N, C-alpha and C positions, 0 to 999 in steps of 0.2 A: 504494500500500500504506500503510495507516495504522499508525503506530507512534510511540512517544514519541521525544524527542530522543536518549535514550540508545541505543535500538535503531535505529540509522541505517543508511544505505546503505553506510557504510564497514565495518560489521560484518556485514552480510547482503547477499549478492548471489547471482545465479545463475551457476553455473560454466559457462563456455563452452569450446569446444575450444581456444581460444587463451589461456585463463586469464583472460579479462576478461569483465565482464558484457555481455550483449546487451540493448539498450534498444529499446523500441517507438518508432516514429516520433513525433516531436513531444514525446517525454519523458513522455507520459501513461501512467498505469497502472504496472505493474511490469515486470520483465524478461520478454522474449518470446523463445522458442526458435523459430527459423524452421521452419515446417512442423508445429509442434505445435498441437493443438487449442486454440481460444480458450476462455478461462474467462469465464463470465458472472458479474459481480459485482453484488450488490444494493446498494441505497443505503447499507447499513450497512458495506459494505466486504468482505463475504463472498460466496463463490460460491454459486450456487443448486444445485450438484451435491450428490450424496448424501454423508453423513458417512463412508461406508465407502470413500471414495477413498483410494488409497495416496499417501503423502507420502515423498519422498526428500530427505534433508538431508545435507549435508557439514558436519559440525561439527568445526572445527579440523583438517581433513584426514582424519577418520574418517567412513565412510558409515553412515547410519542409514536404515532403512525402517520405517514404521509406518502406522497409519491416521489419517486426519483426525480421526475421532471420539476417538481416544486423546489427541491433543494438545489437543483442545477441552476435555478434562477439566481442563486448567490454568486454565480460565475462558474463556468465549465471547469476551470482549474482551481477553484477555491478548495480549501481543505475540507469543508463540510460536504461538498459535492463529491470529492474523491472518496471520503468515508462512506457516503450514501451509496455510491456505485458498488462498493465492496459489500455493504450490508444488505443490498437489495434482495428481497424474497428469501432471506435466510430465516430459519425457524426460530432462532434465538436473537434477541435484539443486541445491537452493538452498544456497548457502554461508553458514555462520554462523561468524564468527571468535571462537569461544569454546572453552573446555576440553571435550574430548570425554568425559572421565571423569565430570565432574560432570553433563553432559547425560545420560549413560547412567544415572546414579542417579535423576535426575528422571524420565526416560522410563520406567524400570522401575516407579517408584511410580505413574505415570499408568496403566500397564498392569495392575498388581496390587494397588494400594492398600496396599502394604507398602514402608516406607522401609528398604532394606537398605544399611547402610553397610559398605563393605569393611574387612577387618581392617587393611589398610595405611593407612587414612585417619587422619590426625592432625588437630590443631586447625586447621592452615592449610588443609587440604582442606575441613573443615567451614565455615570462613569463606568460602572460594571458592564452596562450594556455595550458601551463603546469598546471596552476591553475584550469582551467576548466576541464582538463582531470582528475584531482584529485576530483573535484566537482562531475563529472559524475561517479566516482568510477571505472575508466577504469582499467581492469585487463589484457588487452592484452599486454603481456610483450614486444612483438616486437615493438608496437607503443610507449610504455613508453621508451624503449631504444633509439628509433629514436628521440624522443623529447629531451631526455637528450643529445644526440649527437649534435643536432642543437643548443641547449642552450650553450654548451661548445665550439662550433666551429663556432659561427656566426660572430666573429670579423674579419675584413678584412683590408688590406692595399691598398691604392690608390695612384697612381701617377697622378697628375693633372697639366695640362698646359692650359694657357688661354692668350688671347690677349685682352687688355682693350683699348677702345677708350678714349683718353684723352680729357677733356673738353676744349673748345675753349680758355678760359681764361688762362689755363695752357700752351696750345700750343703757344699762342701769346707771352706770357712772355718768353718762351724758344727761340722762333725764334728771338725775339728782342735782346736777349743777344748775338747773333752771335756765332761764333766758338771760344770761349775763356774760361778762368777759371770760369767766372761768370756763363756761361751756364752749365758747369759741376756741379757747386755748386747747381744751381737750379734743375738740374735733380736729384742729390743726395737727395735734400730736398724732392722733390715730390715722389721719389721712396721710401724713408723712410716712408713718410706719407701713401702711398698705402700699403706698407708692413705691417705697424701697423694695418691698417684698415682690410686688408685681413686676417691676422692672428687672429685678434680679432673676426672677423666673424666666422672663422673656429672653434671656441670653440663649436659651435653648433654641430660639428661632434662628440663630446664626445670621442675624440681620446686620446690615451696615449700620443702622441706627434706629432708635425708637424715639419718636418725638410727639409733640402736640398732646402731652399727657394732661388730662384734667380729672379731678376727682372732687366730689362733694357729697355731703350727707343729704339725701333726699328726705329721709326721716331718721330719727335716732337709731332705727333698726336696719337702714338700707343705705348703701353707698353706691353712687353711680360713677363709673369711670369710662374714660375713652382715651385711646392712644393710637398712633400710627406706627406700623412696622415697615421699615424700608428695606428693599433689596434682600429679601430672604429667599432661601432655596426651599423653604417648607411649602408644601401644598396646603390648600384650605383644609383638607382632611387632617393633615399633621397639626395645623393650628388648633383645630377643635380638640384633637387628642391631647395636646399639651395643656390646653386650658381646662379640660375635664380632669386632668391630674390635679390642677390647682383647685378645682371644685371640691376636692376631698378635704381641703384645709379651710376654704373660704366660702363655701355654700353659694355657688353662683346661681342667682335667681333668673338671670336673663343674659344671653350671649348672642351677639350679632357680629359676624365676620364678613367684610365686604372687600373683594379684591378690586384694585384699580391700577 
């Protein structure tokens, strides 16, 4: 099987019943399944069989089945196409030690010509996606350009508003102060504490900056806050997940996240 140094036998092998690859006598050619039909390879390293042969791959423990013609859209001489030609119509799937989620994204593009990035994907996923595209030796220029575009334009800005339910101990202290300077001092103290806590937590957004922060007591038991997160690689899904973690400490009554 032809492949570059990166796509080597340690990363791709055929799954056998004993969990180890089965080799042909003398080490020639690729893995051979006893009793399976032999594949005839041309001088260029590809089988002479039709492109509509089925290919079964085990990528990182997840099974995929597609057509040889689909994987050849990655490029006739791409690593994944070469592997697919060897794996075509074999009884046991070829094992590839890579991330199944990124492979699913690549495979879906080869099937539909649409690059659909899941809502949960963050910048780390996109980096891994580009890394795996290189690993598979993708030669499809349209796909490579789309991956580059997503990598460079995946940062977003979000306007966030939320209402926090204030713990009873804080509410009681503020109510006891009455309508006077002491009460305003207490509110300022608690608002400052909440602001520091919120902005400290917001570091997980990996944002360039967080600005336009406002906070006020709507009632002695409720604080309304708003702030803007700039140039974060978090998705809206990630933002909600992070703030739900915050909810465990601060009892978020209302949350609105708007991307702009």
